[in-house]
C-alpha positions, 0 to 999 in steps of 0.5 A, spaced: 879 787 767 874 791 771 871 787 775 877 784 778 880 792 779 875 792 784 877 785 787 884 787 788 883 793 791 878 790 797 884 784 797 889 791 798 885 795 803 883 788 808 891 787 808 892 794 810 886 794 816 890 786 817 897 792 817 893 798 822 891 792 827 897 789 828 901 795 829 897 798 834 897 791 839 904 791 837 906 798 840 901 797 845 906 790 848 912 793 846 909 798 851 908 794 856 913 793 861 912 786 862 916 784 867 914 788 872 906 788 871 907 781 872 911 784 879 907 788 882 899 783 881 903 776 883 906 781 888 899 785 890 894 779 890 892 772 890 893 768 884 887 768 882 887 775 881 894 777 878 893 771 873 888 777 870 893 783 870 888 788 873 894 792 873 898 795 867 905 798 868 908 802 862 915 803 861 920 804 867 919 804 873 922 803 880 918 800 886 920 802 893 916 799 896 910 794 896 908 792 902 901 795 902 895 793 898 890 794 893 884 794 892 879 793 886 871 795 888 870 794 880 870 786 876 875 785 875 878 786 868 886 787 866 889 793 865 885 796 869 890 800 873 895 803 868 901 806 871 904 810 866 899 808 861 900 813 854 893 817 853 897 824 852 901 828 847 907 826 851 910 820 848 917 820 850 918 818 857 924 820 863 924 814 867 922 816 873 916 813 875 917 810 882 912 807 885 912 807 894 905 803 897 905 801 904 898 803 905 892 802 901 890 803 895 882 803 893 880 803 886 873 803 883 873 802 877 878 805 871 884 808 873 889 811 870 896 816 871 900 818 866 908 818 865 914 819 870 909 819 877 911 819 883 905 815 887 907 814 895 901 813 900 905 811 906 904 806 911 897 806 915 894 811 909 890 812 905 889 813 897 882 812 893 880 814 886 874 813 882 872 810 876 876 814 870 880 818 876 886 820 873 894 823 874 897 825 868 905 825 866 909 828 872 904 829 877 905 826 884 901 822 889 904 824 897 899 821 901 900 821 909 892 820 912 888 820 906 886 822 900 880 820 895 879 822 888 871 823 885 868 819 879 872 822 873 877 827 877 881 828 873 888 831 872 893 835 868 900 834 867 905 837 874 899 836 877 900 835 886 896 832 890 899 832 897 895 831 904 901 833 909 906 839 911 912 834 912 915 837 917 912 840 925 910 846 925 909 850 932 906 856 935 912 860 938 907 864 942 903 859 945 907 852 943 901 849 940 903 844 935 899 844 928 897 838 926 902 835 920 896 832 915 889 833 913 886 829 908 883 831 901 877 829 898 876 831 890 869 830 887 866 827 882 867 830 875 873 835 878 876 838 870 883 840 874 888 843 869 895 844 868 901 844 874 895 845 880 897 843 887 892 841 892 895 840 899 893 837 907 885 839 908 883 841 901 875 838 899 872 840 893 865 839 891 862 836 884 863 839 878 869 843 880 873 847 873 880 848 877 884 853 873 892 852 872 896 855 876 891 853 882 894 852 889 888 849 893 889 850 901 881 849 904 874 847 903 871 849 897 865 845 896 860 851 901 861 855 893 857 850 890 857 845 884 858 847 876 864 851 879 871 855 875 876 856 882 884 859 880 889 863 883 894 863 889 890 861 893 883 859 889 878 862 890 871 862 885 873 866 878 867 864 875 858 859 877 855 855 873 860 852 867 862 845 867 866 840 863 861 837 858 862 829 860 856 826 857 859 829 850 866 826 852 863 820 856 864 815 850 871 817 848 873 816 855 871 810 855 874 808 847 882 811 849 881 809 856 879 803 858 885 797 854 
């Protein structure tokens, strides 16, 4: 009897492990919107790429337009682009996600969008995301000209990237018309907190941290790397500060790459 009990415990542990793995896979299978996933892959890619399913769509989403292009500048793998990917604390969705793609979307690796996003890339516009760049839940991308996010440029919930004023403005004395759009460039290893708005003409340096509820409107690269900016509008708050990306890299890759 003494020898049998450990054997039974070992069997039970093995069964529990099998159940946990099965449950994890089943939860993942249920989280993917397979109809929308197959739709967007076979709409945007030739069959040889589409069958690999490089784009996963999670949950409810409205396809407003898919007449643009998606270019993946990296080895093709399953689930490289995760629209609505469940990687945050929030577990429930309002079902308001929307994709409108008339322009060009370029990915340099694995990227993520959280729940209830708005992804709008207008006709002739260009939007690029570096490896492990992300936009968390309730985020908005409105790209009418050009937006580039570097590697590990990670944005918190309720952030906005908007490269346009939407409406024409002009000087009432001179009649001069102001540009409606200007490119946005978010540097590599940017740590962007929640409710940050990044507007037309913004350029951030590498290793830039942006505080919550900040409004970015200009080129901040003259401030150097490893900085913290914040406020409305954003200003320098601290130098010589950075997120410890090296320590987090393995964990990020484990939980974000499908």
